[in-house]
C-alpha positions, 0 to 999 in steps of 0.5 A: 500500500505504501511500498515502505515495508516488506511484510514478514507475514503475508495475510491473504483475505479471501472470499473462498473458504480456507479449506477449499484453498488448501485443497485446491493449491495443495497447501501444507501447514508450516508452523514457521511459515509466513503466509496466513489465510483468512476469510473476508469478514467485511461486506462492501466492495473493495478495489479490483485489479492487480494490487487489490488490498484489504480496506486501508483501515484494516491495514492501519489497525494491523500495523498499529497492533504490532507496536513495532516502531517501523510498522507504526510509522507506516500506519501513520503514513496510511492514516495521513495519505488515505484515512484522514481525507475520509474522516474529514469528508464526514 
């Protein structure tokens, strides 16, 4: 979203059921793996295209929750460049 960080853990949110993805792509559980699959839990349209991401507020919240200084710095960039303008509209 900002090209400022490379994720340590890649979280993939999908409308497909996690079990279906595991079977389709023959994924194996790895306790030391860096990919996690999550089901989409929101019910509104998101952007489409090659760079589809989750809602910016979710990215912001995930980054802040880590308390890692670099992640928090990136969260501030997302807030300043994306979220703040939406808050000002209302």
